[in-house]
C-alpha positions as a Markdown table, in Angstrom:
| # | Residue | x | y | z |
|---|---|---|---|---|
| 1 | Unk | -35.3 | -85.4 | -44.0 |
| 2 | Unk | -34.6 | -86.0 | -40.2 |
| 3 | Unk | -31.1 | -86.0 | -40.2 |
| 4 | Unk | -31.2 | -82.3 | -41.9 |
| 5 | Unk | -33.5 | -81.1 | -39.0 |
| 6 | Unk | -31.3 | -82.3 | -36.5 |
| 7 | Unk | -28.1 | -80.2 | -38.2 |
| 8 | Unk | -30.3 | -77.0 | -38.1 |
| 9 | Unk | -28.4 | -74.4 | -35.6 |
| 10 | Unk | -30.7 | -73.0 | -32.6 |
| 11 | Unk | -29.9 | -69.3 | -31.7 |
| 12 | Unk | -30.9 | -68.2 | -28.3 |
| 13 | Unk | -31.6 | -64.7 | -27.6 |
| 14 | Unk | -31.0 | -63.4 | -24.1 |
| 15 | Unk | -32.8 | -60.4 | -22.9 |
| 16 | Unk | -30.6 | -58.1 | -20.5 |
| 17 | Unk | -32.5 | -56.7 | -17.4 |
| 18 | Unk | -32.2 | -53.0 | -16.4 |
| 19 | Unk | -30.9 | -52.7 | -12.6 |
| 20 | Unk | -32.0 | -49.6 | -10.9 |
| 21 | Unk | -29.1 | -49.4 | -8.7 |
| 22 | Unk | -26.8 | -48.9 | -11.9 |
| 23 | Unk | -28.6 | -45.9 | -12.9 |
| 24 | Unk | -27.6 | -42.1 | -13.1 |
| 25 | Unk | -30.5 | -40.6 | -11.3 |
| 26 | Unk | -28.9 | -40.3 | -8.1 |
| 27 | Unk | -26.2 | -38.3 | -9.7 |
| 28 | Unk | -28.5 | -35.7 | -11.1 |
| 29 | Unk | -30.3 | -35.5 | -7.5 |
| 30 | Unk | -26.8 | -34.9 | -5.9 |
| 31 | Unk | -25.6 | -32.3 | -8.5 |
| 32 | Unk | -29.1 | -30.3 | -7.7 |
| 33 | Unk | -28.1 | -30.6 | -3.9 |
| 34 | Unk | -24.8 | -29.2 | -4.4 |
| 35 | Unk | -25.7 | -26.3 | -6.5 |
| 36 | Unk | -28.6 | -25.5 | -4.1 |
| 37 | Unk | -25.9 | -25.3 | -1.1 |
| 38 | Unk | -23.6 | -23.1 | -3.3 |
| 39 | Unk | -26.5 | -21.0 | -4.0 |
| 40 | Unk | -27.2 | -20.8 | -0.1 |
| 41 | Unk | -23.7 | -20.0 | 0.6 |
| 42 | Unk | -23.5 | -17.1 | -2.0 |
| 43 | Unk | -26.7 | -15.5 | -0.5 |
| 44 | Unk | -25.3 | -15.8 | 2.9 |
| 45 | Unk | -22.0 | -14.2 | 1.8 |
| 46 | Unk | -23.9 | -11.4 | 0.1 |
| 47 | Unk | -26.4 | -10.6 | 3.0 |
| 48 | Unk | -23.1 | -10.0 | 5.3 |
| 49 | Unk | -21.5 | -7.4 | 2.9 |
| 50 | Unk | -22.0 | -3.7 | 2.4 |
| 51 | Unk | -24.5 | -1.9 | 0.5 |
| 52 | Unk | -22.0 | -1.1 | -2.0 |
| 53 | Unk | -21.3 | -4.9 | -2.6 |
| 54 | Unk | -24.8 | -5.9 | -2.6 |
| 55 | Unk | -25.5 | -3.3 | -5.3 |
| 56 | Unk | -22.6 | -4.4 | -7.3 |
| 57 | Unk | -23.5 | -8.1 | -7.1 |
| 58 | Unk | -27.1 | -7.1 | -8.1 |
| 59 | Unk | -25.9 | -5.0 | -11.2 |
| 60 | Unk | -23.6 | -7.7 | -12.4 |
| 61 | Unk | -26.2 | -10.2 | -12.7 |
| 62 | Unk | -28.6 | -7.6 | -14.3 |
| 63 | Unk | -25.7 | -7.0 | -16.9 |
| 64 | Unk | -23.3 | -9.7 | -16.6 |
| 65 | Unk | -21.5 | -8.5 | -19.6 |
| 66 | Unk | -19.9 | -5.8 | -17.9 |
| 67 | Unk | -21.2 | -2.7 | -19.1 |
| 68 | Unk | -22.9 | -1.5 | -16.1 |
| 69 | Unk | -20.2 | 0.6 | -14.0 |
| 70 | Unk | -21.4 | -1.5 | -10.7 |
| 71 | Unk | -21.1 | -4.7 | -12.8 |
| 72 | Unk | -17.5 | -3.8 | -14.0 |
| 73 | Unk | -16.5 | -3.4 | -10.4 |
| 74 | Unk | -17.3 | -6.8 | -9.7 |
| 75 | Unk | -15.5 | -8.2 | -12.8 |
| 76 | Unk | -12.1 | -6.4 | -12.4 |
| 77 | Unk | -12.4 | -3.9 | -9.5 |
| 78 | Unk | -10.9 | -0.9 | -11.7 |
| 79 | Unk | -13.9 | 0.9 | -13.4 |
| 80 | Unk | -16.9 | 2.3 | -11.2 |
| 81 | Unk | -16.9 | 3.3 | -7.8 |
| 82 | Unk | -13.9 | 1.6 | -5.7 |
| 83 | Unk | -15.1 | -0.5 | -2.7 |
| 84 | Unk | -12.5 | 0.2 | 0.2 |
| 85 | Unk | -10.4 | -2.6 | 1.2 |
| 86 | Unk | -11.3 | -3.6 | 5.0 |
| 87 | Unk | -9.7 | -5.8 | 7.8 |
| 88 | Unk | -11.6 | -8.4 | 9.7 |
| 89 | Unk | -12.9 | -5.8 | 12.3 |
| 90 | Unk | -14.6 | -4.0 | 9.4 |
| 91 | Unk | -12.5 | -0.9 | 9.7 |
| 92 | Unk | -11.3 | 0.6 | 6.5 |
| 93 | Unk | -7.6 | -0.4 | 5.9 |
| 94 | Unk | -4.8 | 2.1 | 7.2 |
| 95 | Unk | -7.7 | 4.1 | 9.3 |
| 96 | Unk | -6.0 | 2.9 | 12.4 |
| 97 | Unk | -2.3 | 3.7 | 11.7 |
| 98 | Unk | -3.7 | 7.1 | 10.2 |
| 99 | Unk | -5.1 | 7.7 | 13.4 |
| 100 | Unk | -1.9 | 6.8 | 15.2 |
| 101 | Unk | 0.2 | 9.0 | 12.5 |
| 102 | Unk | -2.3 | 12.0 | 13.4 |
| 103 | Unk | -1.5 | 11.5 | 17.2 |
| 104 | Unk | 2.3 | 11.4 | 16.4 |
| 105 | Unk | 2.0 | 14.5 | 14.5 |
| 106 | Unk | 0.2 | 16.4 | 17.1 |
| 107 | Unk | 2.9 | 15.2 | 19.6 |
| 108 | Unk | 5.7 | 16.7 | 17.3 |
| 109 | Unk | 3.8 | 19.8 | 16.7 |
| 110 | Unk | 3.7 | 20.1 | 20.5 |
| 111 | Unk | 7.2 | 19.6 | 21.0 |
| 112 | Unk | 8.2 | 22.1 | 18.5 |
| 113 | Unk | 5.6 | 24.7 | 20.2 |
| 114 | Unk | 7.1 | 23.8 | 23.9 |
| 115 | Unk | 10.9 | 24.0 | 22.7 |
| 116 | Unk | 11.9 | 27.5 | 22.1 |
| 117 | Unk | 14.7 | 26.4 | 19.7 |
| 118 | Unk | 12.4 | 25.1 | 17.3 |
| 119 | Unk | 9.9 | 27.8 | 17.3 |
| 120 | Unk | 11.6 | 29.8 | 14.2 |
| 121 | Unk | 11.8 | 26.4 | 12.1 |
| 122 | Unk | 8.3 | 25.2 | 12.9 |
| 123 | Unk | 7.1 | 26.3 | 9.6 |
| 124 | Unk | 9.5 | 24.4 | 7.8 |
| 125 | Unk | 8.1 | 21.1 | 8.8 |
| 126 | Unk | 5.4 | 19.8 | 7.0 |
| 127 | Unk | 3.1 | 16.6 | 7.4 |
| 128 | Unk | 1.3 | 14.8 | 4.9 |
| 129 | Unk | -0.4 | 11.3 | 4.4 |
| 130 | Unk | 0.9 | 9.8 | 1.2 |
| 131 | Unk | 0.5 | 6.2 | -0.3 |
| 132 | Unk | 3.4 | 5.0 | 1.5 |
| 133 | Unk | 2.3 | 6.3 | 4.8 |
| 134 | Unk | 3.2 | 9.6 | 6.9 |
| 135 | Unk | 5.7 | 11.9 | 5.4 |
| 136 | Unk | 7.6 | 14.5 | 7.7 |
| 137 | Unk | 9.4 | 16.8 | 5.5 |
| 138 | Unk | 12.0 | 19.2 | 6.6 |
| 139 | Unk | 12.2 | 22.1 | 4.1 |
| 140 | Unk | 14.7 | 24.6 | 3.6 |
| 141 | Unk | 14.0 | 28.4 | 3.4 |
| 142 | Unk | 16.0 | 31.9 | 3.2 |
| 143 | Unk | 15.7 | 32.0 | 7.0 |
| 144 | Unk | 16.3 | 28.3 | 7.7 |
| 145 | Unk | 18.8 | 25.9 | 6.1 |
| 146 | Unk | 19.8 | 22.5 | 7.6 |
| 147 | Unk | 22.7 | 21.8 | 5.3 |
| 148 | Unk | 25.8 | 24.3 | 3.9 |
| 149 | Unk | 26.0 | 24.7 | 0.4 |
| 150 | Unk | 27.3 | 21.4 | -1.0 |
| 151 | Unk | 27.4 | 19.9 | 2.5 |
| 152 | Unk | 25.9 | 16.8 | 3.9 |
| 153 | Unk | 26.6 | 17.9 | 7.6 |
| 154 | Unk | 23.5 | 18.9 | 9.4 |
| 155 | Unk | 23.4 | 22.1 | 11.6 |
| 156 | Unk | 23.1 | 21.9 | 15.2 |
| 157 | Unk | 19.3 | 22.6 | 15.2 |
| 158 | Unk | 18.2 | 20.3 | 12.7 |
| 159 | Unk | 20.2 | 17.7 | 14.1 |
| 160 | Unk | 18.6 | 18.0 | 17.6 |
| 161 | Unk | 15.1 | 18.4 | 15.7 |
| 162 | Unk | 15.8 | 14.9 | 13.9 |
| 163 | Unk | 16.9 | 13.4 | 17.1 |
| 164 | Unk | 13.5 | 14.7 | 18.8 |
| 165 | Unk | 11.5 | 13.1 | 15.7 |
| 166 | Unk | 13.6 | 10.0 | 16.0 |
| 167 | Unk | 12.6 | 9.9 | 19.7 |
| 168 | Unk | 8.7 | 9.8 | 18.5 |
| 169 | Unk | 9.3 | 7.3 | 15.9 |
| 170 | Unk | 11.0 | 4.9 | 18.3 |
| 171 | Unk | 7.7 | 3.7 | 19.7 |
| 172 | Unk | 6.5 | 2.6 | 16.2 |
| 173 | Unk | 7.2 | -0.6 | 14.8 |
| 174 | Unk | 6.9 | 0.9 | 10.8 |
| 175 | Unk | 9.5 | 0.5 | 8.4 |
| 176 | Unk | 11.1 | 4.3 | 7.9 |
| 177 | Unk | 12.2 | 5.7 | 4.4 |
| 178 | Unk | 14.7 | 8.7 | 4.7 |
| 179 | Unk | 15.0 | 10.6 | 1.4 |
| 180 | Unk | 17.3 | 13.4 | 0.3 |
| 181 | Unk | 16.5 | 16.2 | -2.1 |
| 182 | Unk | 18.8 | 18.9 | -3.7 |
| 183 | Unk | 18.1 | 21.9 | -6.0 |
| 184 | Unk | 19.3 | 21.8 | -9.4 |
| 185 | Unk | 22.6 | 23.8 | -8.6 |
| 186 | Unk | 25.1 | 21.5 | -9.8 |
| 187 | Unk | 27.7 | 20.3 | -7.8 |
| 188 | Unk | 31.0 | 21.2 | -9.2 |
| 189 | Unk | 33.8 | 20.3 | -6.9 |
| 190 | Unk | 33.4 | 16.7 | -6.9 |
| 191 | Unk | 33.4 | 16.3 | -10.8 |
| 192 | Unk | 31.6 | 13.5 | -12.1 |
| 193 | Unk | 32.5 | 11.2 | -9.0 |
| 194 | Unk | 30.4 | 13.2 | -6.8 |
| 195 | Unk | 27.0 | 14.8 | -8.1 |
| 196 | Unk | 23.9 | 15.9 | -6.7 |
| 197 | Unk | 22.8 | 12.1 | -6.2 |
| 198 | Unk | 25.6 | 11.4 | -3.9 |
| 199 | Unk | 25.1 | 14.7 | -2.1 |
| 200 | Unk | 21.2 | 13.8 | -1.4 |
| 201 | Unk | 22.0 | 10.3 | -0.5 |
| 202 | Unk | 24.6 | 11.6 | 1.9 |
| 203 | Unk | 22.2 | 14.2 | 3.6 |
| 204 | Unk | 19.7 | 11.5 | 3.8 |
| 205 | Unk | 22.3 | 9.1 | 5.8 |
| 206 | Unk | 23.1 | 12.2 | 7.9 |
| 207 | Unk | 19.3 | 12.6 | 8.8 |
| 208 | Unk | 19.2 | 8.9 | 9.5 |
| 209 | Unk | 21.9 | 8.7 | 12.0 |
| 210 | Unk | 20.4 | 11.8 | 13.9 |
| 211 | Unk | 17.0 | 9.4 | 13.8 |
| 212 | Unk | 19.1 | 6.6 | 15.5 |
| 213 | Unk | 20.6 | 8.8 | 17.8 |
| 214 | Unk | 16.9 | 9.5 | 18.8 |
| 215 | Unk | 16.1 | 5.8 | 19.3 |
| 216 | Unk | 15.2 | 4.6 | 16.0 |
| 217 | Unk | 16.0 | 0.9 | 15.9 |
| 218 | Unk | 18.6 | 0.2 | 12.8 |
| 219 | Unk | 16.1 | -2.6 | 11.6 |
| 220 | Unk | 13.4 | -0.3 | 11.2 |
| 221 | Unk | 15.2 | 1.8 | 8.5 |
| 222 | Unk | 14.0 | 0.3 | 5.4 |
| 223 | Unk | 15.6 | 2.7 | 2.4 |
| 224 | Unk | 17.6 | 5.5 | 2.0 |
| 225 | Unk | 16.8 | 7.5 | -1.2 |
| 226 | Unk | 18.9 | 10.0 | -2.9 |
| 227 | Unk | 16.7 | 11.9 | -5.2 |
| 228 | Unk | 19.1 | 14.7 | -6.3 |
| 229 | Unk | 17.0 | 17.3 | -8.1 |
| 230 | Unk | 14.4 | 14.7 | -9.7 |
| 231 | Unk | 11.6 | 15.6 | -7.4 |
| 232 | Unk | 11.4 | 19.4 | -7.3 |
| 233 | Unk | 8.7 | 20.7 | -5.3 |
| 234 | Unk | 9.2 | 24.1 | -7.3 |
| 235 | Unk | 10.1 | 22.9 | -11.1 |
| 236 | Unk | 9.6 | 26.5 | -12.2 |
| 237 | Unk | 12.5 | 27.8 | -9.9 |
| 238 | Unk | 14.9 | 24.9 | -9.8 |
| 239 | Unk | 17.3 | 26.7 | -7.7 |
| 240 | Unk | 14.7 | 27.6 | -5.1 |
| 241 | Unk | 15.8 | 26.5 | -1.6 |
| 242 | Unk | 12.3 | 24.9 | -1.1 |
| 243 | Unk | 13.7 | 22.0 | -3.4 |
| 244 | Unk | 16.5 | 21.4 | -0.9 |
| 245 | Unk | 14.8 | 19.1 | 1.8 |
| 246 | Unk | 14.7 | 15.6 | 3.8 |
| 247 | Unk | 11.7 | 13.6 | 4.0 |
| 248 | Unk | 11.0 | 10.9 | 6.4 |
| 249 | Unk | 8.1 | 8.4 | 5.6 |
| 250 | Unk | 6.9 | 6.4 | 8.0 |
| 251 | Unk | 5.3 | 3.3 | 6.2 |
| 252 | Unk | 1.9 | 1.5 | 6.7 |
| 253 | Unk | 2.6 | -1.8 | 8.5 |
| 254 | Unk | 2.1 | -4.7 | 5.9 |
């Protein structure tokens, strides 16, 4: 009987204690702290924005699915009223250059008015702010043509005019595009090897050389485009002289 009792195995159960420093409570507190800081930064950012941005953010939280026109503006930027891009100084992008272009426009118009040689062609020069920048367009008319029929050689008046325009443009660091446009009258003498595409490009290059003679730097010439009759000003009258023109585009600085 005693021998059997001595052989009975004894099982000891050890109770493990919980140590507080290995718990996860501090992680929860840290996550709450980070979330609060992020919310603070968002609030500070919103306070520094325009009223349009504030309204867009407010409507986004009211309608996060994006059906509100203002909420959509925050999500994708396409629907709703667009918010203009701004520079670091808070001035809408391009406005400073538009002011510079307006000043140049006035200087060129003043030069045209002062020079009696240009009085007759002042009505053939048009200025327009376009997507790329400022476009100066020399448009032919029945009273004033810049090239002979089928020729890429500028006449003396147009050459001097482009020289003087080049002198104005030489003060700018902007890139410049020169475009040539023809009417739809087919260019027959050159056959298939020389068409209105080649003629329009050659006319654009003639204008480029005149601008360079006025002081425009070679590296500022960005593109030469020959559109032939693919950008008609008067599509209903494809043979009209107003379709024959040279366009000079001073591009916005990137």
